[in-house]
N, C-alpha and C positions, 0 to 999 in steps of 0.2 A: 457714355460717361464724359462729361466736360472737363477740360483742364483745371477748372476751379474745384470740382468735386474730387479729382485725383489729388490735387493739392492738400485739400482739407482731410481727405483719408490719409495721406502721408503724415500730416501734422498729428492727427489724432493717434496713429500708430506709434509715433515718435514719443508722444506725451505718455502714452500707455507704458512704454519701455522704461521711460525715465521713472515714472511712478513705481513701476514694478522693481526697478533696481534700488530705489530709495527704500522701499519697504524691506526688501531683502537684506540691505545693509543694516537697517534697524533690528531686524530679527536676529542677524548674525551677532551684532553687538549685544543684544540682550541675552541671548543664549550663552555667549562668552562670559558675561558678567554673572549669569547664574551659576555657571559651571565653577566659577571662582568663589562665589559667596556661600553657596550651599553644599551640603554633604552630611557626613555623620556629625561634624562640627560646622555650625555656621558663623559667618563673620559679617558685620555691617559694611555698607559700601565704603565709607571712609578708611576703616582698617585695610580693606583690600587695596584701595587706591594708594595709601601710604606704602604698603609693601610693594606695589609696582613702582613707585617713586624711588625705592631703595631704602626706605626707612626700616629700622628694626622695630617690629611689633611682636610682643610676647605671644607665642602660640601661631599667630597668623603668618609670621616670617617663614616658619617651616612648612606649615600646612599648605599655605597659598603660594609662597614663594618658590618652594623646593618641589612640592608634589603637584598642585593644581595648575599653576601658570605654565610651566612647560608642556603639561599634558593638552591643555586648552589651546596653547598656540599650535602645537603639533597637529592637533585636530582640524583647526582652521586651514593650516598650510595643505595638509594631505587632502583635505576636502576640496580646496581650491584646485589642486592638481589633478585629482580624480575627475572633477566636474569640467575642467577645461580640456583634458585629454579625451574624455569620453565624447563630449559633444563634437569635438573636432572630427573624430572618425565618423560619427553619425550624419553629421553635416556634409562631409566630403563624399561619403558613399551613398548618401540619400536613403538610409535604412536605419531605423532605431536599434536594430539588433547588431549593428556594427560598432559594437562597444569592446573595449580592451578585455572586459570580463568574459565576453563570449568568443572572441577570436583568438585567444591563446596568449596574449601578451602578459597578463596577470599570471597565467599557469606557468609560462616560461620562467618568469622570476621566481615563482614559488618552487618549481622544480629544481632550479639552480641553488636556491637557498636551502632546500631539504638536503640536497648533495653536500653543500658546504658544511652544514650542521652535523649530519650523520656520518658521512664518508671522511670528511676532512677535518672535522672537529675545530672549526675555525671561530674566531671571536667575532663580536657584532660587526666590525669594520670589514672583516673578510666576508661575512655573510651578505652585507650590504653590497659590496663590490660584485659578487657572484649574482645576486638578485638584479642588480642594474644591468650587467652583462647579458644575463639570461633572457631579460625582456627584450633588450636591443636585438639580440641574435634571432629571436623568434620573430620579431617584427620584420627583420630583413628577410627571413626564410618565406614568411607568408606573403610578404610583397613580391619577392621573386618569383614564387610559384604561381602567384596569381596574375602575373604580368603576361599579357598576349595582346599586342596592339593596343596597349593601355591597361587600366585596371578596372575590371568590372566589380561592382560592390558585391553581388550575389557570389561570384566565383571566389572573391577575397574572404567572405564570410564562411563559406563552406569549407575552404582550404583551412581556415583558422580554427574552425569547430574540429576538424580532422586532427590537426596538429595538437589542439588542446587536449582531446581525448588520449592521444599517444603520451603527451606529458603527464596526465593525471595518472596513467597507468604506471609510469616511470615512478612518479612521486609515491604512489601506493607500494611499489616494490621497495623503494629505499626505505620507506618507514616500516616495512614488514622485517627489515634487517637491522633496525635501530636498537640500541640499548634503551633501558628504561628512562634514564635521564635524558639522552638525546631525543627520545621519542616525545617527552614532555615538552622540551624546548621547541622541537620542530612544529609540534601541533598547536602550540601557543602562538607561534609566529604565522603558521599557514591558515589559522582562523581569522587573523586580522585583529590586533589589539594594540591599544594605547597604554597599557599597564607598564610602569617602570619607565615612562617616558622622562627624557632628560634633554638639556640643551645640546648634548652631542648629536642627537638625532635631528634636532630642530634646524641646526646651521646648514647641513647640505641640502635639505628640502627648500629651505629659504633662499638659498643661492640659486638652485635650479629654477625655481619659480621666478626670481629676480632677472635671470637671463633668459629663459625660454618663454615665459608668459608674454613679455613684449613681442617676441618673434611671432606667436601665435595671433595676438591681437593685430599685428601689422599685416596678417594674411587674411583678416576677417572678411573684407570686402570680395577677395577672390574666392574663399570658401563659400560664401553666400551666393555668389554667382554660379558656382559650379552645381548648385542644386538644381539649376535649370537643365543640367546636362552638359557633358564635357564639349560637345560640338558647339552648343549655344555659347558657353562660357568662353571658348576659344574665339568665336566670332565676335564677341564682346570685348576682346583684348585681353582676356586672361590667359596667362602662360600656364596652362593646365598642369603639365607634368612637374614643372619646376615648383609650383604652389603645393601640390600633393606631396612631393618629397620633403619640402621644408616643413610642412603641416605634420607630417608623419613622424619625422625626427623629433621635432619639438614635443609633440603630443607624446610619444613613446618615452622620450627623456623625463617628462613630468610623471608619467605612470610609474616609470621604473624607480625614480627616486622616492616617490611616495610610498611605493610598495616595499622598498628597502628599509624605510623607516618605520612603517606601521604594519606591514604585512598587506596581503590582498584583501583589503576591506570590501566585502561583497556588495556588488550591485550600485555602489555609489556613482561610479562613472556610466553605468547603464541607466540609472534613473534620472539623473541630473538634467540631461538634455530634453527628454520628453516632458517633464515638469515644466522646464523653462519655456518650452514651445507653447504649452498651454496657457501659462501666464501672459507671455509677451505677445503671442500672435504672430502670423506670418509677416514676412518683409523686412525683418531686421536681424543683425547677428545675435546669436543666442550665446556666445562665448562668456561675457561677463555674468549675465543671469544665471547660466548653468554653474559657473565657478561659485557663485555665492550660495546657490541651492546645494552644491556638494559640500561646501563648508557647514552649512546649516544641518545637513543630514548627519554629518559625522559628529558635531557637537551635541545634538539632540540625542541620537543614537547612543553615543558613549554615556552621556548622563543617565539615560534611561537604563542602560545596561548595568551601571553601577547601583542605582538607587531605586529604580521603579518596581523592582521584583524582589522575591524573597531571597534570592541569591544573586551574586554578581555574574554578569556575562559579558565576555569580549564584545567590543562594539562590531566586529564582523558577524556575529551570531544575530544581533538585532537587525542589522541592515540586510542580511541574508533573508530573515523572515519578511521583511518589507518587500524585497526585491522578487524573490521566488514567485509570488502570486502574480506580480505584473508581467514577468516574462511569460508564464503560462497564458495570461489573458491576451498578450500581443501576439503569441504564435496562434491562438484560436481565432482571433480577430483577422490576421493576415489570412488564414486558411479559408474562413468564411467569406472574405472579400474576394476569393478567387486568386489571391496573389501567391507568390513564393518567396522563399528567401533569396 
């Protein structure tokens, strides 16, 4: 292959990535607008825009401004966080199964939140703090237990799956001891739901994304190079362990804050990276496309859960229905290819 052909290929891939990002941004904006305009009561775009600008519009100010707008904003933010966090682990460990859903981070946040709700009877702020702390501690435990002359992706995944199984058993035991009201509250949270969203939940997620998102984007080149293997990345000048630790801390922080706000919305972190890889193709960072896909998944799944079926379902139920078949397919494909976790 000549240098000219290589340069042309690089330009084509860059154009494809830019076009993909532009289309995804347009889809996210469209889904956001639809979620504000339509529901049991529909409002025209001009009324919605006036509400966003702070004007008082009879009916729309409450329905759009108090109910739909914080819910839609939170859906976008947690989707961005889940997409960024999930693809970071998948890229860094070179394995699509290396998602926070699979390796126990979301499960740790869920177990901590269930404990806070059922045993300690804490309010929403206390539950969020416990969820964030639980996710961070589980990530630290998984990383520590899997570290031996570096971190092997397969070892980290298997240890994470084992810890997740133990935490799921702990969560089940906690729920078995819960009273009726606490059980309902815990199950609503554990399913992953945007019901009752308010600006109180939005602000911490927005701050976390504003702080940790640029940190991850700053590591995008190192993460992409690490897909070639740790030794190759080190030879190309990447400080592998430093990059890995920064990426893990930032990704876990995003996942923990998103989970604290909306619960462990199933499979968004798991699906965003592979979909982005299919759309963008090889050779470029997947962080931004995966984040946008995460936001789109949460927006669409939440809207469908509210209005597409005969009854209302939490967003986590809809994403779970989407993600579970893909997980089964991925495991079967890996087995047939002669690979392993």
